[in-house]
Backbone as JSON, one array per atom type, in Angstrom:
{
  "sequence": "MNPLDRAGERPGPAFEVTFDGRPIEALPGRTVAAVLWAAGITSWRTTRGEGRPRGVFCGIGVCFDCLVTVNDRPGQRACLVPARPGDVIRTEEGTGRAH",
  "N": [[-9.74, 38.33, 13.89], [-9.66, 37.1, 10.61], [-6.84, 35.44, 9.33], [-6.45, 35.31, 6.57], [-7.72, 37.59, 5.65], [-5.99, 39.55, 6.52], [-3.73, 39.03, 5.01], [-4.72, 39.4, 2.54], [-5.29, 37.41, 0.79], [-6.91, 34.76, -0.98], [-8.11, 31.43, -1.31], [-7.77, 29.66, -4.42], [-10.15, 28.63, -6.97], [-12.3, 25.9, -6.06], [-11.73, 22.39, -6.67], [-12.22, 19.04, -7.94], [-11.59, 15.85, -6.47], [-11.37, 12.27, -6.2], [-12.3, 9.89, -3.74], [-12.03, 6.65, -3.0], [-13.88, 6.27, -5.05], [-15.78, 8.18, -4.51], [-16.82, 11.48, -5.11], [-15.06, 14.39, -4.07], [-14.77, 17.66, -2.84], [-12.04, 19.89, -3.17], [-9.63, 22.29, -2.06], [-7.23, 24.51, -3.49], [-3.78, 24.15, -2.63], [-4.06, 22.54, -0.43], [-3.16, 19.54, 1.31], [-3.51, 16.03, 0.53], [-4.35, 14.75, 2.88], [-5.49, 16.92, 4.3], [-7.61, 17.57, 2.62], [-9.14, 15.22, 2.79], [-9.74, 15.21, 5.55], [-11.23, 17.61, 5.69], [-13.46, 16.76, 4.37], [-14.59, 15.15, 6.21], [-13.48, 12.68, 6.53], [-11.56, 10.55, 8.34], [-10.01, 8.32, 8.45], [-8.05, 6.31, 6.37], [-6.48, 4.18, 5.8], [-5.64, 0.8, 6.55], [-4.22, -1.34, 9.05], [-1.72, -3.91, 8.58], [-1.82, -6.53, 9.96], [-4.21, -6.68, 11.68], [-6.11, -5.08, 10.49], [-6.73, -2.52, 11.44], [-8.04, 0.82, 11.62], [-6.4, 3.71, 10.23], [-5.14, 7.08, 10.03], [-4.2, 10.44, 9.84], [-1.41, 10.9, 11.93], [1.12, 12.06, 12.85], [1.3, 14.19, 11.05], [3.36, 15.49, 9.72], [4.95, 14.01, 8.06], [6.68, 12.16, 9.24], [5.88, 9.74, 10.43], [4.13, 6.76, 9.29], [1.43, 6.45, 9.23], [-0.53, 7.69, 7.67], [-0.59, 6.65, 5.09], [-1.63, 6.34, 1.72], [-3.17, 5.51, -1.4], [-2.51, 7.2, -4.31], [-3.53, 8.1, -7.43], [-2.93, 5.52, -8.44], [-0.48, 5.08, -7.23], [0.86, 3.52, -4.64], [1.5, 3.88, -1.06], [1.81, 6.61, -0.52], [2.35, 9.46, 1.43], [-0.22, 11.0, 2.88], [-0.22, 13.39, 4.25], [1.77, 14.87, 3.13], [1.49, 14.99, 0.37], [0.44, 17.13, -2.14], [-2.9, 17.88, -3.01], [-4.34, 17.47, -6.2], [-6.2, 18.6, -9.06], [-8.54, 16.2, -10.14], [-7.3, 14.0, -8.96], [-7.13, 10.57, -8.05], [-7.87, 8.97, -5.28], [-7.28, 6.35, -3.04], [-8.26, 4.1, -0.43], [-5.81, 2.49, 1.53], [-4.63, -0.74, 2.12], [-2.86, -2.34, 4.58], [0.43, -2.48, 3.52], [-0.11, -1.64, 1.0], [1.04, -2.59, -1.28], [0.01, -4.73, -2.68], [-1.84, -3.84, -4.46]],
  "CA": [[-9.64, 38.59, 12.46], [-9.22, 35.98, 9.77], [-5.5, 35.7, 8.79], [-6.52, 35.52, 5.13], [-8.07, 38.99, 5.45], [-4.78, 40.34, 6.74], [-2.81, 38.8, 3.9], [-5.36, 39.76, 1.28], [-5.28, 36.23, -0.08], [-8.04, 33.85, -0.98], [-7.79, 30.22, -2.08], [-8.3, 29.62, -5.77], [-11.41, 27.89, -7.06], [-12.3, 24.49, -5.65], [-11.69, 21.39, -7.72], [-12.7, 17.74, -7.46], [-10.81, 14.62, -6.43], [-12.24, 11.18, -5.77], [-11.79, 9.02, -2.69], [-12.74, 5.37, -3.1], [-14.97, 6.45, -6.0], [-16.68, 9.24, -4.07], [-16.28, 12.81, -5.42], [-14.8, 15.25, -2.91], [-14.29, 19.0, -3.19], [-10.75, 20.23, -2.6], [-9.16, 23.66, -2.3], [-5.81, 24.57, -3.85], [-2.83, 24.31, -1.53], [-4.27, 21.56, 0.64], [-2.64, 18.2, 1.1], [-4.54, 14.99, 0.45], [-4.88, 14.56, 4.24], [-6.35, 18.06, 4.63], [-8.82, 17.43, 1.81], [-9.95, 14.14, 3.37], [-10.26, 15.7, 6.83], [-12.28, 18.6, 5.44], [-14.65, 16.01, 3.93], [-15.05, 14.33, 7.33], [-12.86, 11.34, 6.45], [-10.42, 10.58, 9.26], [-9.25, 7.08, 8.34], [-7.95, 5.89, 4.97], [-5.55, 3.05, 5.71], [-5.79, -0.21, 7.59], [-2.96, -2.01, 9.36], [-1.53, -5.23, 7.96], [-2.26, -7.69, 10.72], [-5.56, -6.71, 12.22], [-7.0, -4.22, 9.74], [-7.17, -1.37, 12.25], [-8.05, 2.06, 10.83], [-5.37, 4.72, 10.46], [-5.24, 8.33, 9.28], [-3.06, 11.29, 10.2], [-0.92, 10.8, 13.3], [2.06, 13.15, 13.11], [0.96, 15.3, 10.17], [4.55, 16.15, 9.16], [5.71, 13.09, 7.22], [7.64, 11.35, 9.99], [5.34, 8.39, 10.6], [3.55, 6.2, 8.07], [0.02, 6.13, 9.47], [-1.43, 8.31, 6.7], [-0.36, 6.16, 3.74], [-2.8, 6.28, 0.86], [-2.83, 5.32, -2.81], [-2.91, 8.35, -5.11], [-3.31, 7.87, -8.86], [-2.33, 4.19, -8.56], [0.83, 5.02, -6.58], [0.66, 3.21, -3.22], [2.52, 4.31, -0.11], [1.97, 8.06, -0.5], [2.0, 10.07, 2.72], [-1.29, 11.95, 2.61], [0.07, 14.68, 4.88], [2.8, 15.56, 2.35], [1.15, 15.04, -1.05], [-0.57, 18.14, -2.46], [-4.03, 17.41, -3.82], [-4.39, 18.09, -7.53], [-7.48, 18.32, -9.72], [-8.71, 14.88, -10.76], [-6.62, 12.92, -8.25], [-7.9, 9.4, -7.66], [-7.31, 8.59, -3.99], [-7.91, 5.12, -2.57], [-7.87, 3.51, 0.84], [-4.68, 1.56, 1.42], [-4.67, -1.85, 3.07], [-1.51, -2.77, 4.94], [1.48, -1.69, 2.84], [-0.62, -1.15, -0.28], [1.82, -3.12, -2.4], [-0.72, -5.76, -3.41], [-2.74, -3.2, -5.43]],
  "C": [[-9.1, 37.35, 11.75], [-7.85, 36.3, 9.17], [-5.52, 35.93, 7.28], [-6.89, 36.96, 4.8], [-6.83, 39.87, 5.58], [-3.82, 40.21, 5.57], [-3.4, 39.22, 2.56], [-5.42, 38.61, 0.29], [-6.55, 35.43, 0.06], [-7.62, 32.59, -1.74], [-8.39, 30.33, -3.47], [-9.59, 28.81, -5.79], [-11.24, 26.43, -6.64], [-12.23, 23.6, -6.89], [-12.1, 20.06, -7.12], [-11.62, 16.68, -7.51], [-11.8, 13.5, -6.09], [-11.53, 10.37, -4.69], [-12.65, 7.76, -2.69], [-14.01, 5.52, -3.95], [-15.94, 7.56, -5.67], [-16.08, 10.61, -4.42], [-16.17, 13.67, -4.15], [-14.28, 16.59, -3.43], [-12.98, 19.28, -2.47], [-10.42, 21.68, -2.92], [-7.68, 23.63, -2.63], [-4.94, 24.78, -2.61], [-3.0, 23.32, -0.4], [-3.61, 20.24, 0.27], [-3.81, 17.23, 0.97], [-5.16, 14.78, 1.83], [-5.84, 15.68, 4.61], [-7.67, 18.0, 3.87], [-9.73, 16.36, 2.41], [-10.54, 14.58, 4.71], [-11.41, 16.67, 6.64], [-13.58, 17.94, 4.99], [-15.19, 15.1, 5.03], [-14.49, 12.92, 7.34], [-11.6, 11.37, 7.3], [-9.58, 9.31, 9.21], [-9.24, 6.64, 6.88], [-6.88, 4.82, 4.75], [-5.9, 2.07, 6.81], [-4.45, -0.89, 7.81], [-2.93, -3.4, 8.76], [-2.19, -6.36, 8.73], [-3.73, -7.72, 11.06], [-6.55, -5.78, 11.52], [-7.53, -3.03, 10.52], [-7.07, -0.08, 11.43], [-6.94, 3.02, 11.24], [-5.65, 5.93, 9.58], [-4.01, 9.15, 9.63], [-2.69, 11.06, 11.67], [0.01, 11.98, 13.57], [1.76, 14.39, 12.26], [2.14, 16.01, 9.53], [5.44, 15.19, 8.37], [6.71, 12.21, 7.92], [7.15, 9.91, 10.13], [4.75, 7.9, 9.27], [2.08, 5.84, 8.26], [-0.9, 6.65, 8.38], [-1.23, 7.81, 5.27], [-1.68, 5.97, 2.99], [-2.3, 6.01, -0.56], [-3.39, 6.51, -3.59], [-2.54, 8.09, -6.56], [-2.51, 6.58, -9.11], [-0.91, 4.09, -8.01], [0.62, 4.76, -5.09], [1.76, 3.83, -2.37], [2.76, 5.81, -0.09], [1.54, 8.6, 0.86], [1.02, 11.21, 2.46], [-1.01, 13.33, 3.19], [1.09, 15.48, 4.09], [2.41, 15.78, 0.89], [0.11, 16.13, -1.3], [-1.67, 17.53, -3.32], [-4.04, 18.19, -5.13], [-5.72, 17.73, -8.18], [-7.48, 16.95, -10.39], [-8.0, 13.74, -10.06], [-7.6, 11.81, -7.9], [-7.21, 8.84, -6.42], [-8.05, 7.34, -3.51], [-7.38, 4.74, -1.2], [-6.74, 2.53, 0.6], [-4.8, 0.51, 2.51], [-3.25, -2.35, 3.32], [-0.48, -1.89, 4.29], [1.01, -1.15, 1.51], [0.08, -1.74, -1.48], [1.08, -4.16, -3.23], [-1.61, -5.17, -4.5], [-1.99, -2.93, -6.67]]
}
């Protein structure tokens, strides 16, 4: 049985965010990381030195692998930031401070 059936709850209507200029559908209550994963995007940051791809590692805000730029604010942990309608999400390179 679907847990949502047991609780009698349903997510609200979907809304749109953009990731590197690409429109993505999001559901209320999801974090930026969950929205990106649901869209099939598993990497949204590159490391400083060698430009290696990173995405979610711990998923609870302890590490910094999931850093992303949201609405021109670099260094946001995608696993902690709730997605909001109209969010502009961008890939982050290194620390993201140069943007």
